[in-house]
ROTOR-961794 format. One record per atom (N, C-alpha, C): residue number from 1; residue in one letter; atom name; x, y, z. Coordinates in Angstrom, 1 decimal, padded with zeros to 4 digits, always signed. Each point is the difference from the previous one (the first is absolute). Layout:
r pos:NUM code:A site:CA X:X Y:Y Z:Z .
...
***
This chain:
r pos:1 code:M site:N X:-012.9 Y:+021.7 Z:+000.3 .
r pos:1 code:M site:CA X:+000.2 Y:-000.8 Z:+001.2 .
r pos:1 code:M site:C X:+000.0 Y:-001.4 Z:-000.5 .
r pos:2 code:P site:N X:-000.6 Y:-000.5 Z:-000.9 .
r pos:2 code:P site:CA X:-000.2 Y:-001.5 Z:+000.1 .
r pos:2 code:P site:C X:+001.0 Y:-000.9 Z:-000.5 .
r pos:3 code:H site:N X:+000.4 Y:-001.2 Z:+001.0 .
r pos:3 code:H site:CA X:+000.6 Y:-000.7 Z:-000.4 .
r pos:3 code:H site:C X:+000.0 Y:-001.6 Z:-000.7 .
r pos:4 code:L site:N X:+000.7 Y:-000.4 Z:-000.4 .
r pos:4 code:L site:CA X:+000.2 Y:-000.8 Z:-001.1 .
r pos:4 code:L site:C X:+001.4 Y:-001.2 Z:+000.5 .
r pos:5 code:I site:N X:+000.1 Y:-000.8 Z:+000.7 .
r pos:5 code:I site:CA X:+000.9 Y:-000.7 Z:+000.7 .
r pos:5 code:I site:C X:+000.0 Y:-001.7 Z:-001.1 .
r pos:6 code:L site:N X:+000.9 Y:-000.2 Z:-000.3 .
r pos:6 code:L site:CA X:+000.4 Y:-001.0 Z:-001.1 .
r pos:6 code:L site:C X:+000.7 Y:-001.1 Z:+001.1 .
r pos:7 code:E site:N X:+000.0 Y:-000.9 Z:+000.3 .
r pos:7 code:E site:CA X:+000.8 Y:-000.7 Z:+000.9 .
r pos:7 code:E site:C X:+000.3 Y:-001.4 Z:-001.1 .
r pos:8 code:Y site:N X:+000.7 Y:-000.1 Z:-000.2 .
r pos:8 code:Y site:CA X:+000.3 Y:-001.9 Z:-000.8 .
r pos:8 code:Y site:C X:+001.5 Y:-000.5 Z:+000.3 .
r pos:9 code:T site:N X:-000.6 Y:-001.6 Z:-000.4 .
r pos:9 code:T site:CA X:+001.4 Y:-000.5 Z:+000.0 .
r pos:9 code:T site:C X:+000.9 Y:+000.2 Z:-000.1 .
r pos:10 code:K site:N X:+001.7 Y:-000.3 Z:-000.2 .
r pos:10 code:K site:CA X:+000.9 Y:+000.9 Z:-000.2 .
r pos:10 code:K site:C X:+000.1 Y:-001.5 Z:-001.6 .
r pos:11 code:N site:N X:-000.4 Y:-001.0 Z:-000.2 .
r pos:11 code:N site:CA X:+000.0 Y:-001.1 Z:-001.0 .
r pos:11 code:N site:C X:-001.0 Y:+000.1 Z:-001.2 .
r pos:12 code:I site:N X:+000.0 Y:+001.4 Z:+000.1 .
r pos:12 code:I site:CA X:-001.1 Y:+000.5 Z:-001.6 .
r pos:12 code:I site:C X:+000.8 Y:+000.5 Z:-000.6 .
r pos:13 code:T site:N X:+000.9 Y:+000.7 Z:+000.8 .
r pos:13 code:T site:CA X:+001.1 Y:+001.2 Z:-000.6 .
r pos:13 code:T site:C X:+000.9 Y:-000.4 Z:-001.7 .
r pos:14 code:D site:N X:+000.1 Y:-001.2 Z:+000.5 .
r pos:14 code:D site:CA X:+000.6 Y:-000.7 Z:-001.6 .
r pos:14 code:D site:C X:-000.8 Y:+000.1 Z:-001.0 .
r pos:15 code:N site:N X:-001.8 Y:+000.2 Z:-000.2 .
r pos:15 code:N site:CA X:-000.5 Y:+000.4 Z:-001.2 .
r pos:15 code:N site:C X:-000.9 Y:+001.0 Z:+000.1 .
r pos:16 code:V site:N X:+000.3 Y:+000.6 Z:+001.0 .
r pos:16 code:V site:CA X:-001.5 Y:+001.4 Z:+000.5 .
r pos:16 code:V site:C X:+001.0 Y:+001.1 Z:-000.2 .
r pos:17 code:D site:N X:+000.0 Y:+001.5 Z:-000.7 .
r pos:17 code:D site:CA X:+000.2 Y:+001.0 Z:+000.2 .
r pos:17 code:D site:C X:-000.3 Y:+000.7 Z:+001.0 .
r pos:18 code:V site:N X:+000.3 Y:-000.3 Z:+001.4 .
r pos:18 code:V site:CA X:-000.4 Y:+001.0 Z:+001.3 .
r pos:18 code:V site:C X:-000.4 Y:+001.0 Z:-000.5 .
r pos:19 code:P site:N X:+001.1 Y:+001.1 Z:-000.1 .
r pos:19 code:P site:CA X:-000.3 Y:+001.4 Z:+000.2 .
r pos:19 code:P site:C X:-001.0 Y:+000.4 Z:-001.4 .
r pos:20 code:N site:N X:+000.3 Y:-000.8 Z:-001.1 .
r pos:20 code:N site:CA X:-001.1 Y:+000.1 Z:-000.9 .
r pos:20 code:N site:C X:-001.9 Y:+000.0 Z:+000.3 .
r pos:21 code:L site:N X:+000.3 Y:-001.6 Z:+001.0 .
r pos:21 code:L site:CA X:-001.4 Y:+000.1 Z:+000.6 .
r pos:21 code:L site:C X:-000.4 Y:+000.8 Z:+001.0 .
r pos:22 code:T site:N X:+000.7 Y:+000.6 Z:+000.9 .
r pos:22 code:T site:CA X:+000.0 Y:+000.7 Z:+001.0 .
r pos:22 code:T site:C X:-000.5 Y:+001.0 Z:-000.6 .
r pos:23 code:Q site:N X:+000.3 Y:+000.8 Z:-001.1 .
r pos:23 code:Q site:CA X:-000.6 Y:+001.1 Z:-001.1 .
r pos:23 code:Q site:C X:-001.2 Y:-000.3 Z:-000.7 .
r pos:24 code:S site:N X:-000.1 Y:-001.2 Z:-000.2 .
r pos:24 code:S site:CA X:-001.3 Y:+000.0 Z:-001.0 .
r pos:24 code:S site:C X:-001.2 Y:-000.2 Z:+001.3 .
r pos:25 code:A site:N X:+000.1 Y:-000.9 Z:+000.8 .
r pos:25 code:A site:CA X:-000.7 Y:+000.2 Z:+001.1 .
r pos:25 code:A site:C X:-000.4 Y:+001.6 Z:+000.7 .
r pos:26 code:H site:N X:+000.7 Y:+000.8 Z:-000.2 .
r pos:26 code:H site:CA X:+000.0 Y:+001.3 Z:+000.9 .
r pos:26 code:H site:C X:-000.9 Y:+000.3 Z:-001.2 .
r pos:27 code:D site:N X:+000.5 Y:+000.0 Z:-002.0 .
r pos:27 code:D site:CA X:-000.6 Y:+000.6 Z:-000.6 .
r pos:27 code:D site:C X:-001.2 Y:-000.8 Z:-000.2 .
r pos:28 code:A site:N X:-000.4 Y:-000.9 Z:+000.6 .
r pos:28 code:A site:CA X:-001.6 Y:-000.4 Z:-000.3 .
r pos:28 code:A site:C X:-000.9 Y:+000.6 Z:+001.0 .
r pos:29 code:L site:N X:+000.5 Y:+000.3 Z:+001.1 .
r pos:29 code:L site:CA X:-000.7 Y:+000.9 Z:+001.3 .
r pos:29 code:L site:C X:-000.5 Y:+001.3 Z:-000.5 .
r pos:30 code:V site:N X:+001.3 Y:+000.5 Z:-000.6 .
r pos:30 code:V site:CA X:-000.5 Y:+001.6 Z:-000.7 .
r pos:30 code:V site:C X:-001.2 Y:+000.0 Z:-001.4 .
r pos:31 code:G site:N X:-000.1 Y:-001.3 Z:-000.5 .
r pos:31 code:G site:CA X:-000.7 Y:-000.2 Z:-000.8 .
r pos:31 code:G site:C X:-001.4 Y:+000.0 Z:+000.2 .
r pos:32 code:Q site:N X:-000.2 Y:-000.4 Z:+001.8 .
r pos:32 code:Q site:CA X:-000.7 Y:+000.0 Z:+000.2 .
r pos:32 code:Q site:C X:-000.8 Y:+001.3 Z:+000.8 .
r pos:33 code:G site:N X:+000.5 Y:+001.1 Z:-000.2 .
r pos:33 code:G site:CA X:+000.1 Y:+001.1 Z:+000.1 .
r pos:33 code:G site:C X:+000.6 Y:+000.7 Z:+001.6 .
r pos:34 code:L site:N X:+001.2 Y:-001.4 Z:+000.5 .
r pos:34 code:L site:CA X:+000.3 Y:+000.9 Z:+001.4 .
r pos:34 code:L site:C X:+001.4 Y:+001.1 Z:-000.6 .
r pos:35 code:D site:N X:+000.0 Y:+000.8 Z:+001.0 .
r pos:35 code:D site:CA X:+000.9 Y:+001.1 Z:-000.2 .
r pos:35 code:D site:C X:+001.4 Y:-000.9 Z:-000.4 .
r pos:36 code:K site:N X:+000.5 Y:+000.6 Z:-000.9 .
r pos:36 code:K site:CA X:+001.5 Y:-000.8 Z:-000.7 .
r pos:36 code:K site:C X:+001.0 Y:+001.2 Z:+001.6 .
r pos:37 code:A site:N X:+000.1 Y:+001.0 Z:+000.3 .
r pos:37 code:A site:CA X:+000.3 Y:+000.8 Z:+000.6 .
r pos:37 code:A site:C X:+000.1 Y:-000.6 Z:+001.2 .
r pos:38 code:R site:N X:-000.9 Y:-000.5 Z:+000.4 .
r pos:38 code:R site:CA X:-000.2 Y:-000.6 Z:+001.8 .
r pos:38 code:R site:C X:+000.1 Y:-001.5 Z:+000.4 .
r pos:39 code:L site:N X:+000.0 Y:-000.3 Z:-001.2 .
r pos:39 code:L site:CA X:+000.0 Y:-001.6 Z:-000.1 .
r pos:39 code:L site:C X:+001.6 Y:-000.5 Z:+000.3 .
r pos:40 code:K site:N X:+000.1 Y:-001.1 Z:+001.0 .
r pos:40 code:K site:CA X:+001.2 Y:-000.2 Z:+000.5 .
r pos:40 code:K site:C X:+000.3 Y:-001.6 Z:-000.6 .
r pos:41 code:T site:N X:+000.9 Y:-000.2 Z:-000.8 .
r pos:41 code:T site:CA X:-000.1 Y:-001.9 Z:-000.2 .
r pos:41 code:T site:C X:+001.7 Y:-000.2 Z:+000.3 .
r pos:42 code:R site:N X:-000.2 Y:-001.4 Z:+000.7 .
r pos:42 code:R site:CA X:+000.9 Y:-000.4 Z:+000.4 .
r pos:42 code:R site:C X:+000.6 Y:-001.8 Z:+000.1 .
r pos:43 code:A site:N X:+000.8 Y:-000.2 Z:-000.5 .
r pos:43 code:A site:CA X:+000.3 Y:-001.4 Z:-000.1 .
r pos:43 code:A site:C X:+001.0 Y:-001.2 Z:+001.0 .
r pos:44 code:I site:N X:-000.7 Y:-000.7 Z:+000.4 .
r pos:44 code:I site:CA X:+000.7 Y:-000.5 Z:+001.5 .
r pos:44 code:I site:C X:+000.6 Y:-001.3 Z:-000.1 .
r pos:45 code:E site:N X:+001.5 Y:-000.6 Z:-000.6 .
r pos:45 code:E site:CA X:+000.4 Y:-001.5 Z:+000.1 .
r pos:45 code:E site:C X:-000.6 Y:-000.3 Z:+000.5 .
r pos:46 code:I site:N X:-000.2 Y:-001.5 Z:+000.7 .
r pos:46 code:I site:CA X:-000.2 Y:-000.7 Z:+000.9 .
r pos:46 code:I site:C X:+001.3 Y:-001.1 Z:-000.3 .
r pos:47 code:T site:N X:+000.8 Y:+000.2 Z:+001.1 .
r pos:47 code:T site:CA X:+000.7 Y:-000.8 Z:-000.2 .
r pos:47 code:T site:C X:-000.2 Y:-001.7 Z:+000.1 .
r pos:48 code:H site:N X:-000.5 Y:-000.1 Z:+001.2 .
r pos:48 code:H site:CA X:-000.9 Y:-001.7 Z:+000.3 .
r pos:48 code:H site:C X:-001.0 Y:+000.0 Z:+000.5 .
r pos:49 code:S site:N X:-000.6 Y:-000.9 Z:-000.8 .
r pos:49 code:S site:CA X:-001.1 Y:-000.8 Z:+000.1 .
r pos:49 code:S site:C X:-000.9 Y:-000.9 Z:-000.3 .
r pos:50 code:V site:N X:-000.9 Y:-000.5 Z:+000.9 .
r pos:50 code:V site:CA X:-000.9 Y:-001.0 Z:-000.6 .
r pos:50 code:V site:C X:-000.9 Y:-000.4 Z:-000.4 .
r pos:51 code:V site:N X:-000.5 Y:-000.2 Z:-001.4 .
r pos:51 code:V site:CA X:-001.3 Y:+000.1 Z:-000.6 .
r pos:51 code:V site:C X:-000.9 Y:-000.9 Z:+000.0 .
r pos:52 code:G site:N X:-001.1 Y:-000.5 Z:+000.5 .
r pos:52 code:G site:CA X:-000.7 Y:-001.2 Z:-000.4 .
r pos:52 code:G site:C X:+000.6 Y:-000.8 Z:+000.4 .
r pos:53 code:E site:N X:+000.1 Y:-001.0 Z:-000.6 .
r pos:53 code:E site:CA X:+001.2 Y:-001.6 Z:+000.4 .
r pos:53 code:E site:C X:+001.1 Y:+000.2 Z:-000.6 .
r pos:54 code:A site:N X:+000.2 Y:+000.9 Z:-000.6 .
r pos:54 code:A site:CA X:+001.5 Y:+000.7 Z:-000.3 .
r pos:54 code:A site:C X:+001.0 Y:-000.6 Z:+000.6 .
r pos:55 code:N site:N X:+001.4 Y:+000.0 Z:+000.2 .
r pos:55 code:N site:CA X:+000.8 Y:+000.1 Z:+001.0 .
r pos:55 code:N site:C X:+000.7 Y:+001.0 Z:+000.1 .
r pos:56 code:V site:N X:+000.5 Y:+000.6 Z:+001.1 .
r pos:56 code:V site:CA X:+000.7 Y:+001.2 Z:+000.0 .
r pos:56 code:V site:C X:+000.8 Y:+000.7 Z:-001.2 .
r pos:57 code:N site:N X:-000.6 Y:+000.3 Z:-000.4 .
r pos:57 code:N site:CA X:+000.3 Y:+001.8 Z:-001.2 .
r pos:57 code:N site:C X:+000.1 Y:-001.2 Z:-001.3 .
r pos:58 code:E site:N X:-001.4 Y:-000.8 Z:+000.0 .
r pos:58 code:E site:CA X:+000.5 Y:-000.3 Z:-001.2 .
r pos:58 code:E site:C X:-001.5 Y:+000.6 Z:-000.8 .
r pos:59 code:G site:N X:-000.7 Y:+000.3 Z:+000.6 .
r pos:59 code:G site:CA X:-001.4 Y:+000.1 Z:-000.3 .
r pos:59 code:G site:C X:+000.2 Y:+001.6 Z:-000.4 .
r pos:60 code:Q site:N X:-001.0 Y:+000.4 Z:-001.0 .
r pos:60 code:Q site:CA X:+000.1 Y:+000.8 Z:-000.4 .
r pos:60 code:Q site:C X:-001.3 Y:+001.0 Z:+000.2 .
r pos:61 code:M site:N X:+000.2 Y:+001.4 Z:+000.5 .
r pos:61 code:M site:CA X:-001.2 Y:+001.3 Z:+000.2 .
r pos:61 code:M site:C X:+000.2 Y:+001.1 Z:+000.4 .
r pos:62 code:V site:N X:-000.7 Y:+000.7 Z:-000.5 .
r pos:62 code:V site:CA X:-000.5 Y:+001.7 Z:+000.1 .
r pos:62 code:V site:C X:-001.2 Y:+000.1 Z:+000.8 .
r pos:63 code:H site:N X:+000.5 Y:+000.8 Z:+001.1 .
r pos:63 code:H site:CA X:-001.5 Y:+000.5 Z:+000.5 .
r pos:63 code:H site:C X:+000.3 Y:+001.6 Z:-000.1 .
r pos:64 code:M site:N X:-001.7 Y:+000.6 Z:-000.6 .
r pos:64 code:M site:CA X:+000.5 Y:+001.2 Z:+000.0 .
r pos:64 code:M site:C X:-001.6 Y:+000.9 Z:+000.9 .
r pos:65 code:T site:N X:+000.6 Y:+000.7 Z:+001.2 .
r pos:65 code:T site:CA X:-001.0 Y:+001.0 Z:+000.8 .
r pos:65 code:T site:C X:+000.2 Y:+001.4 Z:-000.3 .
r pos:66 code:L site:N X:-001.4 Y:+000.3 Z:-000.5 .
r pos:66 code:L site:CA X:-000.1 Y:+001.3 Z:-000.5 .
r pos:66 code:L site:C X:-000.6 Y:+000.6 Z:+001.3 .
r pos:67 code:L site:N X:+000.6 Y:+001.3 Z:+000.5 .
r pos:67 code:L site:CA X:-000.8 Y:+000.5 Z:+001.0 .
r pos:67 code:L site:C X:-000.3 Y:+001.0 Z:-000.5 .
r pos:68 code:L site:N X:-001.5 Y:+000.6 Z:+000.6 .
r pos:68 code:L site:CA X:-000.7 Y:+001.3 Z:-000.4 .
r pos:68 code:L site:C X:-000.3 Y:+000.6 Z:+001.0 .
r pos:69 code:L site:N X:-000.5 Y:+001.7 Z:+000.0 .
r pos:69 code:L site:CA X:-000.6 Y:+000.5 Z:+001.4 .
r pos:69 code:L site:C X:-001.1 Y:-000.7 Z:-000.1 .
r pos:70 code:E site:N X:-000.7 Y:-000.3 Z:+001.5 .
r pos:70 code:E site:CA X:-001.3 Y:-000.4 Z:+000.0 .
r pos:70 code:E site:C X:-001.3 Y:+001.3 Z:-001.0 .
r pos:71 code:G site:N X:-001.0 Y:-000.8 Z:-000.5 .
r pos:71 code:G site:CA X:-001.0 Y:+000.8 Z:-000.9 .
r pos:71 code:G site:C X:-000.4 Y:-000.2 Z:-000.9 .
r pos:72 code:R site:N X:+000.8 Y:-001.6 Z:-000.9 .
r pos:72 code:R site:CA X:-000.3 Y:+000.1 Z:-001.4 .
r pos:72 code:R site:C X:-001.5 Y:-001.3 Z:+000.4 .
r pos:73 code:S site:N X:-000.5 Y:+000.3 Z:-000.9 .
r pos:73 code:S site:CA X:-001.0 Y:-001.5 Z:-000.1 .
r pos:73 code:S site:C X:+000.8 Y:-001.3 Z:-000.5 .
r pos:74 code:V site:N X:-000.8 Y:-001.0 Z:+000.7 .
r pos:74 code:V site:CA X:+000.5 Y:-001.4 Z:-000.6 .
r pos:74 code:V site:C X:+000.1 Y:+000.4 Z:-001.3 .
r pos:75 code:E site:N X:-000.7 Y:-000.4 Z:-000.7 .
r pos:75 code:E site:CA X:-000.1 Y:+000.0 Z:-001.6 .
r pos:75 code:E site:C X:+001.7 Y:+001.2 Z:-000.4 .
r pos:76 code:L site:N X:+000.0 Y:+000.5 Z:+000.3 .
r pos:76 code:L site:CA X:+001.3 Y:+000.9 Z:-000.3 .
r pos:76 code:L site:C X:+000.9 Y:-000.6 Z:+000.4 .
r pos:77 code:K site:N X:+000.7 Y:-000.5 Z:+001.4 .
r pos:77 code:K site:CA X:+000.8 Y:-000.4 Z:+000.3 .
r pos:77 code:K site:C X:+000.5 Y:-001.6 Z:-000.9 .
r pos:78 code:Q site:N X:-001.5 Y:-000.9 Z:-000.1 .
r pos:78 code:Q site:CA X:+000.2 Y:-001.1 Z:-000.8 .
r pos:78 code:Q site:C X:+000.6 Y:+000.9 Z:-001.5 .
r pos:79 code:Q site:N X:-000.5 Y:+000.8 Z:-000.6 .
r pos:79 code:Q site:CA X:-000.1 Y:+000.8 Z:-001.8 .
r pos:79 code:Q site:C X:+001.7 Y:+000.3 Z:+000.6 .
r pos:80 code:Y site:N X:+000.7 Y:+000.3 Z:+000.5 .
r pos:80 code:Y site:CA X:+001.3 Y:+000.0 Z:+000.4 .
r pos:80 code:Y site:C X:+000.6 Y:-001.0 Z:+000.2 .
r pos:81 code:A site:N X:-000.3 Y:-001.1 Z:+000.7 .
r pos:81 code:A site:CA X:+000.6 Y:-001.4 Z:+000.1 .
r pos:81 code:A site:C X:+000.3 Y:-001.0 Z:-001.3 .
r pos:82 code:R site:N X:-000.8 Y:+000.3 Z:-000.8 .
r pos:82 code:R site:CA X:-000.4 Y:-001.0 Z:-000.7 .
r pos:82 code:R site:C X:+000.8 Y:+000.1 Z:-001.5 .
r pos:83 code:A site:N X:+000.2 Y:+001.6 Z:+000.2 .
r pos:83 code:A site:CA X:+000.8 Y:+000.6 Z:-001.6 .
r pos:83 code:A site:C X:+001.5 Y:+000.1 Z:+000.6 .
r pos:84 code:V site:N X:+001.0 Y:+000.1 Z:+001.3 .
r pos:84 code:V site:CA X:+000.9 Y:-000.4 Z:+000.5 .
r pos:84 code:V site:C X:+000.0 Y:-001.2 Z:+000.0 .
r pos:85 code:H site:N X:-000.3 Y:-000.8 Z:+000.9 .
r pos:85 code:H site:CA X:-000.4 Y:-001.6 Z:-000.5 .
r pos:85 code:H site:C X:+000.5 Y:-000.9 Z:-001.2 .
r pos:86 code:D site:N X:-001.0 Y:+000.6 Z:-001.0 .
r pos:86 code:D site:CA X:+000.2 Y:-000.8 Z:-000.9 .
r pos:86 code:D site:C X:+001.2 Y:+000.9 Z:-001.4 .
r pos:87 code:V site:N X:+000.8 Y:+000.9 Z:+000.1 .
r pos:87 code:V site:CA X:+001.0 Y:+000.5 Z:-000.2 .
r pos:87 code:V site:C X:+001.2 Y:-000.8 Z:+000.7 .
r pos:88 code:V site:N X:+000.0 Y:-000.4 Z:+000.9 .
r pos:88 code:V site:CA X:+001.0 Y:-000.3 Z:+000.8 .
r pos:88 code:V site:C X:+000.0 Y:-001.8 Z:-000.3 .
r pos:89 code:K site:N X:-001.4 Y:-001.0 Z:-000.1 .
r pos:89 code:K site:CA X:-000.2 Y:-001.0 Z:-000.2 .
r pos:89 code:K site:C X:+000.6 Y:-000.3 Z:-000.9 .
r pos:90 code:E site:N X:-000.3 Y:+000.6 Z:-000.9 .
r pos:90 code:E site:CA X:+000.1 Y:-000.6 Z:-001.4 .
r pos:90 code:E site:C X:+001.8 Y:+000.7 Z:-000.7 .
r pos:91 code:A site:N X:+000.9 Y:+000.7 Z:+000.8 .
r pos:91 code:A site:CA X:+001.1 Y:+000.2 Z:+000.0 .
r pos:91 code:A site:C X:+000.7 Y:-001.2 Z:+000.6 .
r pos:92 code:V site:N X:-000.7 Y:-000.9 Z:+001.0 .
r pos:92 code:V site:CA X:+001.0 Y:-000.7 Z:+000.8 .
r pos:92 code:V site:C X:+000.1 Y:-001.5 Z:-000.4 .
r pos:93 code:Q site:N X:-001.5 Y:-000.1 Z:-000.2 .
r pos:93 code:Q site:CA X:-000.3 Y:-001.6 Z:-000.3 .
r pos:93 code:Q site:C X:-000.3 Y:-000.4 Z:-001.4 .
r pos:94 code:S site:N X:+000.9 Y:+000.5 Z:-001.0 .
r pos:94 code:S site:CA X:+000.0 Y:+000.3 Z:-001.2 .
r pos:94 code:S site:C X:+001.6 Y:-001.5 Z:+000.2 .
r pos:95 code:S site:N X:+000.6 Y:+000.9 Z:+000.7 .
r pos:95 code:S site:CA X:+001.3 Y:-000.6 Z:+000.5 .
r pos:95 code:S site:C X:+000.0 Y:-001.0 Z:+001.4 .
r pos:96 code:Y site:N X:-001.1 Y:+000.2 Z:+000.8 .
r pos:96 code:Y site:CA X:+000.1 Y:-000.7 Z:+000.7 .
r pos:96 code:Y site:C X:-002.0 Y:-000.5 Z:+000.2 .
r pos:97 code:P site:N X:+000.2 Y:-000.9 Z:-000.5 .
r pos:97 code:P site:CA X:-002.2 Y:-000.2 Z:+000.1 .
r pos:97 code:P site:C X:-000.1 Y:-000.5 Z:+000.8 .
r pos:98 code:N site:N X:+000.7 Y:-000.5 Z:+001.2 .
r pos:98 code:N site:CA X:-000.1 Y:-000.4 Z:+001.5 .
r pos:98 code:N site:C X:-000.1 Y:+001.0 Z:+001.3 .
r pos:99 code:C site:N X:+000.5 Y:+001.2 Z:-000.7 .
r pos:99 code:C site:CA X:+000.3 Y:+000.9 Z:+000.8 .
r pos:99 code:C site:C X:-001.3 Y:+000.7 Z:+000.7 .
r pos:100 code:A site:N X:+000.4 Y:-000.1 Z:+001.2 .
r pos:100 code:A site:CA X:-001.3 Y:+000.5 Z:+000.7 .
r pos:100 code:A site:C X:-000.2 Y:+001.6 Z:+000.2 .
r pos:101 code:V site:N X:-000.6 Y:+000.7 Z:-000.8 .
r pos:101 code:V site:CA X:-000.3 Y:+001.3 Z:+000.1 .
r pos:101 code:V site:C X:-001.5 Y:+000.7 Z:+000.9 .
r pos:102 code:T site:N X:+000.6 Y:+000.7 Z:+000.9 .
r pos:102 code:T site:CA X:-000.9 Y:+000.4 Z:+000.8 .
r pos:102 code:T site:C X:-000.3 Y:+001.2 Z:+000.2 .
r pos:103 code:L site:N X:-001.2 Y:+001.1 Z:+000.4 .
r pos:103 code:L site:CA X:-000.4 Y:+001.1 Z:+000.3 .
r pos:103 code:L site:C X:-000.9 Y:-000.3 Z:+001.1 .
r pos:104 code:E site:N X:+000.5 Y:+001.3 Z:+000.7 .
r pos:104 code:E site:CA X:-001.1 Y:+000.5 Z:+001.5 .
r pos:104 code:E site:C X:+000.4 Y:+001.6 Z:+000.2 .
r pos:105 code:V site:N X:-001.8 Y:+000.4 Z:-000.2 .
r pos:105 code:V site:CA X:-000.1 Y:+001.7 Z:+000.3 .
r pos:105 code:V site:C X:-000.3 Y:+000.1 Z:+001.3 .
r pos:106 code:R site:N X:+001.0 Y:+001.3 Z:+001.0 .
r pos:106 code:R site:CA X:-000.3 Y:+000.1 Z:+001.0 .
r pos:106 code:R site:C X:-000.3 Y:+001.2 Z:+000.2 .
r pos:107 code:D site:N X:-000.6 Y:+000.7 Z:+000.5 .
r pos:107 code:D site:CA X:-000.5 Y:+001.1 Z:+000.6 .
r pos:107 code:D site:C X:+000.8 Y:+000.7 Z:+001.3 .
r pos:108 code:M site:N X:+000.7 Y:+001.0 Z:-000.5 .
r pos:108 code:M site:CA X:+000.4 Y:+000.9 Z:+001.0 .
r pos:108 code:M site:C X:-000.7 Y:+001.0 Z:+000.3 .
r pos:109 code:V site:N X:+000.3 Y:+000.3 Z:+001.2 .
r pos:109 code:V site:CA X:-001.1 Y:+000.6 Z:+001.1 .
r pos:109 code:V site:C X:+000.5 Y:+001.6 Z:-000.2 .
r pos:110 code:K site:N X:-000.6 Y:+000.8 Z:-000.6 .
r pos:110 code:K site:CA X:+000.2 Y:+001.4 Z:-000.1 .
r pos:110 code:K site:C X:+000.3 Y:+000.7 Z:+001.5 .
r pos:111 code:D site:N X:-000.4 Y:-000.2 Z:+000.7 .
r pos:111 code:D site:CA X:+000.4 Y:+000.9 Z:+001.4 .
r pos:111 code:D site:C X:+001.4 Y:-000.6 Z:+000.6 .
r pos:112 code:T site:N X:+000.8 Y:-001.1 Z:-000.6 .
r pos:112 code:T site:CA X:+001.0 Y:-000.9 Z:+000.6 .
r pos:112 code:T site:C X:+001.2 Y:+000.4 Z:-001.4 .
r pos:113 code:Y site:N X:-000.7 Y:+000.3 Z:-001.1 .
r pos:113 code:Y site:CA X:+001.1 Y:-000.1 Z:-001.1 .
r pos:113 code:Y site:C X:+000.6 Y:+001.3 Z:-000.3 .
r pos:114 code:I site:N X:+001.4 Y:+000.4 Z:+000.4 .
r pos:114 code:I site:CA X:+000.9 Y:+001.6 Z:+000.4 .
r pos:114 code:I site:C X:+000.7 Y:+000.2 Z:-001.6 .
r pos:115 code:L site:N X:-000.6 Y:+001.2 Z:-000.5 .
r pos:115 code:L site:CA X:+000.9 Y:-000.2 Z:-001.4 .
r pos:115 code:L site:C X:+000.9 Y:+001.3 Z:+000.2 .
***
């Protein structure tokens, strides 16, 4: 039931293999002990964006949101976050060194998550 959502600007797709990046991010979390059968990873292309001081559609960014059911320790959430962030940052910044690569971990409330 964990979800990993990668949002990325369209202008990185010339040099970043997004399907491979999505798989690598998924595998990084599995490597940290998340159940592969329950993990859902997806990538969403952002068509229009303004990043920092760049003009519209000129800046590059990748933002990840990791959704986990509540109850995990802060340390464990940080461990998951570092693992996936490192993989994505390395893959993206080799071609786009100024690309903003960010990640947020959010808790999902067990009582309102319907499976």
